[in-house]
C-alpha positions in Angstrom: 2.7 -15.1 49.5 0.7 -12.2 50.8 0.2 -9.2 48.5 -1.4 -5.9 49.6 -2.7 -3.6 46.9 -3.3 0.0 47.7 -5.4 2.2 45.4 -3.5 5.1 43.8 -3.6 7.3 40.8 -1.5 6.0 37.9 0.9 8.1 36.0 3.8 7.8 33.7 4.5 7.2 30.0 4.1 4.2 27.7 5.6 4.3 24.2 3.1 2.9 21.7 4.4 0.8 18.8 4.2 2.5 15.4 1.2 1.6 13.3 2.1 -1.1 10.8 -0.8 0.1 8.5 0.4 3.7 8.6 4.1 2.7 8.1 3.2 0.7 5.0 1.5 3.7 3.5 4.2 6.2 4.4 6.9 4.0 2.9 5.1 3.6 -0.4 4.1 7.3 -0.6 7.7 8.3 0.1 9.0 6.0 -2.7 6.5 7.5 -5.2 7.4 11.1 -4.1 9.9 13.5 -5.8 12.0 14.2 -2.7 13.8 12.1 -0.1 11.7 11.4 3.1 12.7 10.5 6.7 10.1 8.5 8.6 10.4 8.1 12.4 9.2 4.8 13.8 9.7 2.6 16.9 8.9 -0.9 15.7 9.2 -2.9 12.5 7.7 -6.2 11.3 8.3 -8.8 8.6 5.5 -7.3 6.6 7.2 -3.8 6.6 10.5 -5.4 5.7 8.7 -7.1 2.7 7.4 -3.7 1.5 10.8 -2.1 1.9 12.5 -4.9 0.0 10.0 -4.7 -2.8 10.5 -0.9 -3.1 14.2 -1.4 -3.3 13.7 -3.9 -6.1 11.7 -1.3 -8.0 14.5 1.3 -7.7 13.9 3.1 -4.5 16.4 3.6 -1.7 15.2 2.4 1.7 17.7 2.6 4.5 16.4 1.4 7.9 18.2 2.5 11.1 17.2 2.0 14.7 14.6 4.7 14.9 14.3 6.1 11.4 13.8 5.1 7.8 15.3 7.2 5.0 13.5 6.7 1.7 15.0 7.9 -1.7 12.2 8.0 -4.3 12.1 5.6 -7.3 14.1 7.5 -10.0 14.3 5.0 -12.9 11.7 2.3 -12.4 13.1 -1.1 -12.9 11.5 -4.4 -14.0 11.6 -6.4 -10.8 11.1 -9.6 -8.8 9.0 -8.6 -5.8 8.9 -11.0 -2.8 6.0 -10.0 -0.7 6.6 -12.7 1.9 3.3 -13.3 3.7 2.2 -9.7 3.5 -1.1 -9.2 1.7 -0.8 -5.5 2.2 2.4 -5.4 0.2 1.0 -7.4 -2.7 -2.3 -5.5 -2.9 -0.7 -2.0 -2.5 2.0 -2.6 -5.1 0.0 -4.5 -7.7 -1.6 -1.4 -9.3 1.6 0.7 -8.9 3.7 -1.6 -11.2 1.7 -1.0 -14.4 1.3 2.7 -13.3 5.1 3.0 -13.5 5.0 1.1 -16.9 7.3 -1.6 -15.7 7.0 -5.4 -15.5 7.2 -7.3 -12.3 6.9 -10.9 -11.0 5.2 -11.1 -7.6 5.9 -14.0 -5.3 5.2 -14.8 -1.7 5.1 -17.5 0.9 2.6 -19.0 3.4 -1.0 -18.6 2.4 -0.4 -15.4 0.4 -1.4 -17.0 -2.9 -4.8 -17.9 -1.4 -5.5 -14.2 -0.7 -8.1 -13.0 -3.2 -7.3 -10.2 -5.6 -10.8 -9.7 -7.1 -12.3 -7.3 -7.9 -9.1 -5.3 -8.2 -7.7 -7.9 -10.5 -10.5 -7.5 -13.1 -10.5 -3.7 -12.9 -6.8 -3.6 -13.7 -7.3 -5.9 -16.7 -10.0 -3.6 -18.0 -7.5 -0.6 -17.8 -4.6 -2.0 -19.8 -2.8 -4.3 -17.4 -1.6 -7.8 -18.4 -1.5 -10.4 -15.6 -1.1 -14.1 -15.2 -3.8 -16.1 -13.4 -4.4 -15.0 -9.9 -4.0 -17.7 -7.2 -0.7 -18.9 -8.7 2.8 -17.6 -8.0 4.7 -16.0 -9.5 2.1 -13.5 -10.6 3.5 -11.7 -13.5 2.3 -8.1 -14.3 3.0 -5.9 -17.2 1.2 -3.4 -19.5 0.3 0.2 -18.8 -2.4 1.3 -16.4 -4.8 3.8 -17.9 -6.6 6.5 -15.9 -10.4 6.4 -15.8 -13.3 5.3 -13.6 -12.8 2.2 -11.3 -15.7 0.5 -9.5 -15.1 -1.8 -6.5 -17.4 -3.5 -4.0 -17.2 -1.6 -0.7 -17.5 -4.8 1.4 -14.2 -6.3 0.3 -10.6 -5.4 1.3 -9.9 -1.7 1.7 -6.4 -2.6 0.6 -7.6 -2.7 -3.0 -8.8 0.9 -2.7 -5.5 2.0 -1.2 -3.5 0.3 -4.0 -5.4 2.3 -6.6 -5.0 5.5 -4.6 -1.2 5.1 -4.7 -1.2 4.3 -8.4 -3.7 6.7 -10.0 -1.9 10.0 -9.1 1.0 8.7 -11.2 -1.1 8.6 -14.4 -2.0 11.3 -16.9 -5.7 12.3 -16.6 -8.2 12.3 -13.8 -9.6 9.1 -12.2 -12.3 8.1 -9.8 -12.9 5.1 -7.5 -16.6 4.3 -6.8 -17.4 2.0 -3.9 -20.6 0.0 -4.0 -22.2 -0.1 -0.5 -22.0 -1.4 2.1 -18.6 0.1 2.7 -16.4 -1.6 5.4 -13.0 -0.6 6.8 -13.5 3.0 5.8 -11.1 4.1 8.5 -8.2 2.5 6.6 -9.3 4.3 3.4 -9.3 7.6 5.4 -5.8 6.7 6.6 -4.6 6.4 3.0 -6.2 9.7 2.1 -4.5 11.4 5.1 -1.0 10.0 4.3 -1.3 11.0 0.6 -2.4 14.5 1.6 1.0 14.8 3.4 2.7 14.2 0.1 0.6 16.7 -1.8 -2.0 14.4 -3.3 -5.6 15.7 -3.1 -8.3 13.1 -3.0 -11.9 14.3 -2.6 -14.9 12.2 -1.7 -18.5 12.6 -2.8 -21.3 10.0 -2.4 -19.1 6.9 -2.1 -16.7 8.0 -4.8 -13.2 9.2 -4.6 -11.7 11.6 -7.2 -8.0 11.7 -7.9 
């Protein structure tokens, strides 16, 4: 087969798939909000479905249609069984939120999720009033009440730990801070969380590797 290619200027439109990282954050922020939210999207994944199912188990309304997700905020938090599937984002984002809402939950998952480390977030939560069973074993049971205050995390571990705290700490009475020890990696994901939360009225300020909520 002979093919002739003639140079020409390209034009047209290509629809990009919605950012999974952004959609995780928007779903959780909407569930923690005080008013219903509509989120437009054009692609979904099993990880997003895991987050949606967990939020439903906690008392939120999450209705997924072809191009839109309608989220009704958590009104009366419920003790829940939360199946995170294989989504590390779901587990790490929701882990601090459960004790912030003063509920108990049993986290479970599949695949290699139980092998995903939770330190140093795990230890910080224990210091601030949370009660948790041993990490690395499912179900991971969480109870207690998260207290506000100063949290310190290594900056070269998962930014998902920082995001989880940023979702949880605005729910508490009193101010809090998150200090990251350098070097700091994946800062763009932290910035994404700050940006999403700002759309829901949460003001997080940064100064010298510390975030103030």
